[in-house]
C-alpha positions in Angstrom: -14.5 209.8 187.2 -11.3 208.6 185.6 -8.7 206.8 187.6 -5.0 206.2 186.9 -3.2 203.1 188.2 0.6 203.1 188.3 1.6 199.4 188.3 5.1 198.6 189.3 5.9 195.5 187.3 7.6 194.1 184.2 5.4 195.3 181.3 5.8 191.8 179.8 4.3 190.0 182.8 1.4 187.8 181.6 -0.8 188.6 184.7 -1.2 192.2 183.5 -3.8 190.9 181.1 -6.1 190.5 184.1 -6.2 194.3 184.2 -7.4 194.6 180.7 -11.1 194.9 181.4 -11.2 197.7 183.9 -13.2 200.0 181.7 -12.4 203.1 179.7 -12.3 205.3 182.8 -9.3 203.4 184.2 -5.9 204.3 182.8 -3.1 201.7 183.5 0.5 202.7 183.4 3.0 199.8 183.8 6.7 200.2 184.4 9.7 198.7 186.2 12.0 201.5 185.1 12.7 203.9 188.0 13.0 207.0 185.8 9.6 206.3 184.1 8.1 205.5 187.4 9.1 208.9 188.8 7.8 210.6 185.6 4.4 208.8 185.8 3.9 209.0 189.5 2.3 212.5 189.6 -0.6 211.2 187.4 -1.3 208.2 189.7 -4.4 207.8 191.9 -3.4 204.3 192.9 0.0 202.6 193.1 0.1 198.8 192.7 3.3 197.0 193.7 3.8 193.9 191.6 7.5 193.5 192.2 9.9 192.7 195.1 12.0 195.7 194.1 11.9 198.3 196.9 13.7 201.0 194.9 10.7 201.2 192.6 8.4 202.1 195.5 11.0 204.5 196.8 10.9 206.2 193.4 7.1 206.3 193.1 5.9 207.5 196.5 7.4 211.1 196.8 6.2 212.4 193.4 2.8 210.6 193.7 1.2 213.7 195.2 -2.4 213.0 194.1 -2.3 209.2 194.9 -4.9 208.1 197.5 -4.0 204.4 198.0 -1.3 201.8 197.4 -1.6 198.1 197.2 1.0 195.3 197.2 0.0 192.1 195.5 2.0 190.0 198.0 1.4 188.9 201.6 4.8 190.0 203.0 5.4 193.7 203.4 8.9 193.6 204.9 10.3 194.4 201.4 7.6 197.0 200.8 8.0 199.1 204.0 10.8 201.3 202.6 11.3 204.7 204.3 9.2 206.5 201.7 6.2 204.2 202.3 6.6 204.5 206.1 6.7 208.3 205.9 3.7 208.4 203.5 0.1 209.0 204.7 -1.2 206.7 201.9 -3.1 203.7 203.2 -1.4 200.4 202.2 -3.2 197.1 201.6 -1.7 193.8 200.6 -2.6 190.2 199.6 -2.8 188.9 203.1 -4.5 185.5 203.3 -4.5 185.0 199.5 -2.1 182.0 199.7 -3.2 180.6 203.1 -4.7 177.4 201.7 -1.7 176.1 199.6 0.7 177.0 202.4 -1.5 175.2 204.9 -1.7 172.2 202.6 2.1 172.2 202.2 2.4 172.1 205.9 0.2 169.0 206.1 2.3 167.5 203.4 5.6 168.3 205.2 4.3 166.6 208.4 3.3 163.5 206.5 6.6 163.5 204.7 8.5 163.2 208.0 6.0 160.9 209.7 6.1 158.3 207.0 9.8 158.5 206.1 9.1 159.5 202.5 12.7 160.5 201.8 13.8 156.9 202.8 11.0 155.5 200.6 12.3 157.5 197.6 15.9 156.6 198.3 15.1 152.9 198.5 13.0 153.0 195.4 15.7 154.7 193.4 18.2 152.1 194.7 15.9 149.2 193.9 15.9 148.2 197.6 13.0 146.4 199.3 13.4 147.0 203.0 10.5 147.4 205.4 10.6 150.0 208.1 8.3 151.5 210.7 6.6 154.8 210.3 4.2 156.8 212.5 0.9 158.7 212.3 0.4 162.4 212.8 -2.9 161.5 214.6 -2.5 162.5 218.3 0.7 164.6 217.6 0.9 168.3 218.6 1.1 171.0 216.0 2.5 174.3 217.5 1.7 177.4 215.4 3.8 180.6 215.8 1.8 183.3 214.1 -1.9 182.5 214.1 -3.1 184.5 211.1 -4.6 183.3 207.9 -2.0 180.6 207.2 -1.8 179.4 210.8 -5.5 179.2 211.3 -6.0 177.4 208.0 -3.3 174.9 208.9 -5.1 174.3 212.2 -8.4 173.7 210.3 -6.6 171.1 208.0 -4.8 169.4 210.9 -8.0 168.9 212.9 -9.4 166.0 210.8 -6.1 164.2 211.5 -7.0 164.5 215.2 -3.9 166.6 216.0 -3.6 168.7 219.1 -3.3 172.4 218.2 -1.3 174.9 220.3 -0.6 178.4 219.1 1.1 181.6 219.8 0.2 185.2 218.7 1.2 188.7 219.7 -2.3 189.2 221.2 -3.3 185.9 222.9 -6.6 187.4 224.0 -7.7 186.9 220.4 -7.8 183.2 220.9 -10.9 183.5 223.1 -13.7 181.3 221.8 -11.4 179.7 219.2 -12.5 176.0 219.1 -9.5 174.9 217.0 -6.8 175.8 219.6 -6.3 173.5 222.5 -3.9 175.8 224.3 -2.7 179.3 223.6 0.6 181.0 224.4 1.9 184.6 224.5 5.2 185.6 223.0 7.2 185.2 226.2 6.1 181.6 226.4 7.5 180.6 223.1 10.0 178.1 224.5 7.1 176.3 226.2 5.3 176.0 222.9 8.5 174.7 221.2 8.9 172.1 223.9 5.3 170.7 223.8 5.1 170.5 220.0 5.9 167.6 217.7 5.7 169.9 214.7 6.3 173.7 214.9 4.8 175.8 212.1 6.3 179.3 211.6 3.8 181.5 209.9 4.8 184.9 211.4 5.5 188.1 209.4 9.0 189.5 209.6 9.1 192.5 212.0 11.6 193.9 214.4 10.0 191.7 217.1 10.0 188.5 215.0 13.5 188.8 213.4 15.6 185.9 214.8 12.9 185.0 217.3 13.6 181.3 216.6 17.2 181.1 217.8 19.4 178.6 219.5 17.4 178.6 222.9 14.1 178.0 221.1 15.5 175.2 218.9 17.1 173.6 221.9 13.7 173.6 223.6 12.3 171.4 220.9 11.8 167.6 221.3 14.6 165.5 219.7 11.8 164.1 217.5 10.5 167.7 216.6 10.3 169.1 213.1 10.4 172.8 212.3 8.3 174.0 209.4 8.8 177.6 208.1 6.4 179.1 205.5 6.5 182.6 206.9 9.8 184.5 206.5 13.3 183.1 206.5 14.9 185.7 208.8 12.5 184.7 211.6 14.9 181.8 212.2 18.6 181.9 213.2 19.7 179.7 210.3 23.2 178.9 211.6 21.6 177.7 214.9 19.1 175.6 212.9 21.9 174.1 210.7 23.9 173.1 213.8 20.8 171.4 215.4 20.0 169.5 212.2 23.7 168.4 211.6 24.0 167.2 215.2 20.6 165.5 215.3 19.3 167.6 218.1 16.0 167.8 216.2 14.5 165.4 213.7 14.2 167.7 210.8 13.0 170.9 209.1 10.7 171.7 206.2 11.6 175.1 204.8 10.0 177.2 202.1 11.6 180.5 203.0 15.2 181.6 203.7 17.0 184.6 205.0 18.7 185.0 201.6 16.9 184.1 198.4 17.8 182.4 196.2 19.5 180.2 198.7 23.3 180.4 198.0 24.9 177.5 196.2 26.7 175.2 198.7 24.4 176.1 201.6 24.1 173.2 204.1 20.4 173.1 203.7 20.9 171.6 200.2 22.8 168.6 201.5 21.1 167.8 204.8 19.0 164.6 204.5 16.7 165.8 207.3 15.7 168.9 205.4 12.8 169.2 203.0 13.6 172.3 200.9 11.2 174.3 198.7 12.5 177.2 196.6 9.8 179.5 198.0 7.2 177.9 195.8 4.9 176.2 198.4 2.2 178.8 197.4 3.0 178.7 193.6 -0.1 176.7 192.8 -1.6 176.9 189.3 -2.7 180.4 188.6 -1.5 181.6 192.0 -0.9 185.1 190.6 -4.6 185.3 189.6 -5.5 184.9 193.3 -3.4 187.9 194.2 -4.8 190.0 191.3 -8.4 189.1 192.2 -7.7 190.4 195.8 -6.5 193.7 194.3 -9.5 193.9 192.0 -11.9 193.5 194.9 -10.2 196.3 196.7 -10.2 198.4 193.6 -14.0 197.9 193.4 -14.3 199.0 197.0 -12.0 202.0 196.4 -14.2 203.2 193.5 -17.4 202.6 195.6 -15.9 204.4 198.7 -16.2 201.2 200.7 -13.7 200.1 203.4 -10.6 198.5 202.0 -9.6 194.9 202.9 -6.2 194.0 204.3 -5.1 197.3 205.6 -1.5 197.1 206.7 -0.4 198.6 210.0 2.9 200.1 208.8 4.2 200.5 212.4 3.5 196.9 213.3 4.9 195.6 210.0 2.0 193.6 208.9 
C-alpha cells in the first residue's frame, strides 16, 4: 500500500537525505511554501513537521482530509499546537525524550561550572593572573527538578554518582512511587518549598498554560542566596525580568540558561552582560548529528504506523505535552 508523507521543511535541509530509503511505496513531498503545502495536503497520509513555523501547519491541516497521523520532530509542541492542530482529530506524536541525554549532561556541566568558579578561572587565565581561590563540590548538594520527564529523570540518573540529593516536582506526584532516584517529591502547590531546599534548580517542564510564568518573583525569592537556576525546558516558564532583578542584586548565585522567552535573545539583553549567567543560544542539545536522533524517532514511529502498531510519544493536545 502506497503512502504519501508531506514534510514541512526547507527542501534543501541535509537531514532529508535520511528519508531517501523509505522504499518505492512511500512518496515524500517536501515544502516550506504555504501555497504548495495547501496544494499537496490532500494527498498526504502523514504530515511531518520539521520546522518551527506554525503557519505551515495551519496551512496543511484543513485540506489534509485523508491524513491519519502527524508527527513533529521536536520535543516542544507549544509552537505546534496551533488552532488547526488542536481542532484536528489526527493523533500527534513528537520527539519527546530524544534529546534527554545531552540536556542532562549540560545540566551537570552547568552545576560544575558554578561550583568550581570556571568563569573566574577563564577570566584569570585570559588576564595572565595566578590567584588561588576556594571552590566547592556538588557532592552532597541538592538538585531540585521541576518537570520530571525524560530530561529531568536522566539528569537525576547522572547526578546520582556525584552523591547529590534529588528532589523533584511533577504534575502527578503519585508517579514518583517506587522511584529510587528521588529522595523527596513535591506537588505543584509546593514549588516554593522545592525552590527553598535546592542548591540547584533544574527547569525541564513543557510550556503550557499552567507552567507559563510559574517561576516568578516569589519562587525566585524562595531560593537560597547560593542557589543556581538552570533552564533547559522553555524560556517562558520563567519570569525573566524577575530573574534579571535577582541576578543583578545578588539575591541568587546565578543562572544557566539554554532557552528564552524570545529567541534569538535580543541584542542588549541583560543576560548577555551578567557575569553570573551561563548562556547557551538554545544549543545545549545540538550535539553532533542531533537531527539524526530526531529523524530516527520518526522512522521508528513510521515503521509502527505501517505495521498498525501503537505509536510512541503520543501528545495530549489538551495538556500541551
